[in-house]
N, C-alpha and C positions, 0 to 999 in steps of 0.2 A: 262712530266718529268720536264719541265721548271717550271710549277706551284708548284710541289713538292719541287723543289730546293728553290723557293722563300719562301715557307712556312717554310722550315728549317732555312732559314736565318733570318726570322722575329721572330720566337719563342724565341731564346736566348735573343734577344734585349728586347722583351716584358717581359720575365721572369726577366731579370736583372732590368728593370724599376720597376716592381712590387715589387721585393725584396728590392730595394732601398727605395721605398715608404713605405713599411712595416717596414723597419729598422728605417726610420725617425719617423714613428708613435710611434714605441717602444721607441725610444730615447726621444721623447717628453713626453711620458707617464712616463718614468723613471725620467726625469728631474722634472716633476710636482710632482711625488711622493716624490722625495728627497726634493723638495722645501716645500711641505706640512709637511713633517717630521721635517724639520728645523724650520718651523714656529711654529709647535706644541711644539717642544723642547724649542724654545725661549719663547713662551707663558708660558709654565710650569715654566721656570726659572724666568720669571718676577713675576709670581704669588707667587712662593716660596720666592723670594726676598722681596716682599711686606709684607710678614708675619714677617720678621726678626725684625723690630722695636717692634712689639708686643711680640715676643718671648723674646726680651731683657727685656721688661717690666715684663714679667712673671718671669724672673730671679730675678728682683728687688722685686716683690711681694713675691717670695719664701724666700728671705732674711728677709723681714719684718716678715713673719710667724716664721722663725727660731729665730729671735730676741725676738719676743713677746711670743713664745712658744704656739702659737695658732694652733690647728689642723684644717685641711680643707678637706672636702669631696666634690667631684664633681661627680654627677650621669649623665651618658650618656645613655639615653633611646631613643626609637624610633623604627620604623619599620626596618626590615631587609633591608640591602643595602641602608640605609639612610645616610651613611657617618660617623657613630660614630667612627669607628676604625681609619680612616684617620685623623679625627680631634684630637683624643687622641694622636696619634703619633706626630702631629705638636705641640700640646700644651706642651708635655713633652720633645720634641727633645733636647733642650739645658738646661733643668733644672738640678740641682745638683742631681745625682742619689742616693745620700745618704739620700735625704730628700723627695723623692716621690716614690710611688708605683702604678702600674697599676694592678687592680684586675679584673679578669674575672672568675667568679665562674662556675664550672661545675655542673653536677647533684648532688644533695645531697646524701650522703651515707645513708645506712640503719640506722646508729646511729644518724645522723643528722636529719633524718625524725622524730625521737622521741623527739627531743629537741625543745625548744622555737624557733619559726620560725626565729627570727632575730639573733639568737646566732651565726650562722656561718658567718654572715656579721659583727657582732660586733667584732669577733675575728680578723678581717682584718682592723679594724678601725685605723686611724692615731694616732701616739703619738703627743705630743706637738711639733709644728714646722714642721710637716710633711703634705704632700698633698697625698691623696689617690684618684685615678681616677677609678671609677667603670664602667667597660664596661658591662653594664646591672647590675641591682642591685636587691634589695628586691622587686622592682616593677615588676619583673617577675611574681609575684603572682597576680598582677592586670591585666596583659596582656596575656603572653604566656601560663601560667599554666592553667587558667580556659578554655581557648579556646581549648586546646589540651587534656584536661582531666587529667592534671598532679596534680591537687588538687581537693578537693571536693568543692561543693557549700558552705558548712559551713566554710571550711578553707578560702575560698575567702572572705566570709562575715566577718569573724573575723579579717582578715588582713585589710580590708577596714575600719573597726571600730577602729583598734589599731594603724595604721601607723601614723596618724596625731599626736597623743599623743607621740608616740615614737620619732618622729622628733622634736616635741616641746621641749622635754627634752634634746635632742641632742643639739639643738641651745641654749637653756637656759644655758647649762653648758659650753658654749664658742666655740663650733665647728661652723665653717663657712660651711654652706651647700648650694651647688648650684645644682639645678635640671634642667637639659637640656633635652628637648624632640625634637628629630630630625624628621621633617615631610617631607616626599617625596611623589610625586604623584604616582598613580598606573602605569602610562605609564613609568615614569622614573625608577621606581623599576623594571618593566619588562625588560627594556633595559639593566639595570645593571646586572640582573640575566642572560640574554642572553650572555652578555660579559663574565660572570664568566664561563658559560658552554663551551665557545669556547677558552678561554684563559687559557693555562695550568698553568700559574703563579697565577691564581685566582680561579681555580677549587676547591681548598681546602676550600674556603669560603662557598661553597654550603653545606647546611645541609638538613635533612628531613623536618625540620620546614620551611626552605627557600622555598623548592619546593612547599609547600602548601600555602605560603604567599599570592599569587595572588588569589587563590580560596577562601581563608578565609579573603579577604580584608575587607568586611563589618563587620565581627566579630571583627577584630582588630580596626576598626574605632569606633564601639560601645564601645569597652573596653577603647579606648583612651578617649572618651567623659566622661565615668563614672569616670575614673581615674583622669582626670583634674578637673572635677566638684567637686569631693569629697576630693581631696588631695591638691588642690591649696589653700593654706592658707597664711596669711600675714607673718608669721615667717618662712615659708618654701614654697615659691612660685615656680611655674613652669615657665620656659621660653621656648617657642617653637621656634625652629630654622628651617626656611624654607631651605631645603637642596638639592633642584634640582641642584643648582649651588654649587658644593663642595667647591670651593675656597671661595665664599662669606659666606658660612656656617662656614667654619673654621675661617675666619677673624672675623666674628661677634660673634662667640662663645668665642673667645679670649677676645673681648671687654666686653662681659657679665661677664666673669670670673674676669677680672681685675677690673671692676667696683664694684665687690662684696667685695673687700678687701680695707681697708683704708690705703694703703701704700703710701709713697711719690713717686709720678711719676717722672721719669727721663727725659722724652721727652715731653716738654710742647707743641710742635708743632704737636704732634700726635693726630689724631682724635679718641677719645674714645667713641664717640656717636654711638650706634648701629643703623644700617640701619632699619628703621621701616617696610620696605617691607620684611626683612629677619627675624627680631626678633619680636616676638609677645608674650605678656604676656599670661599666662595660662588662666586668667579670660576672656581676650579678645578673645582667641581662642574658649572658650566655648560659648561666645555670638555669634560669627560668625557661629559656627556649629549649634546652635539653630536656628538662622535666616535662615540658609541654609535648615534645616529640614522643617521649616514652608513653605518656598518658593517652594522647590522641592519634599518634602515628605520624604526625606531621607538624610543622611550624604553622602558626596562624597569625603572627604579627611581626 
């Protein structure tokens, strides 16, 4: 009886101590979680703040285009989940809404399929003094369409033959054309897809094409190589943006855009030089891919 009484007197103390220890662990975990969230929020704020001087320059660039009546087209191409959309939003965030448009074309209609391929894009081209940002462009025909059978081999062949001349005429008549290709690694793409699957605010971004992007990785890589090799020309060059780090990709994409327009810069202390580890010329990317294929027997990025 005495032993039982002793046991009864020990258990509440033991349980209370265990609960206190558990509560302390939970408190520490919560404090760490709140600290991590605060650090991430502060980091995001600092990154967004660092873009503001460049966004101010983009406004000055836009004013120059308005004054000179020059049209500008910026193409945002690249793999799914490579950061194109986020960059477009940052580039356009403070621009005058009357003088820019973001164009994301859907599937062509039956009528459009019977027209000259470039016609539906030409209809969305900028007037003098306007900037049009294409979230994917006519280069769908060089990448997505042939891989998924949305065009015939002959249609692909004709596009690759005609696009260089099409862009040459575009530039010759005064349009500023900037072609950006966002390059992301397979692992980073997979991580971003996984986040989209679990985040209800990002699930809308997943498409049928996205779901097959990892399986068709090599097909996209081969198409990227052919596109860069055949359509990177002096009057309409490609600029490749390494976009594993979204912030650096956005920052350097802005630098590339600003450097493509001869406007008078407002902030002389701002660094307009693209980071060579993030920004690669299309010709250099082709050289690197060819060297990689010789060394490893295949492309890997």
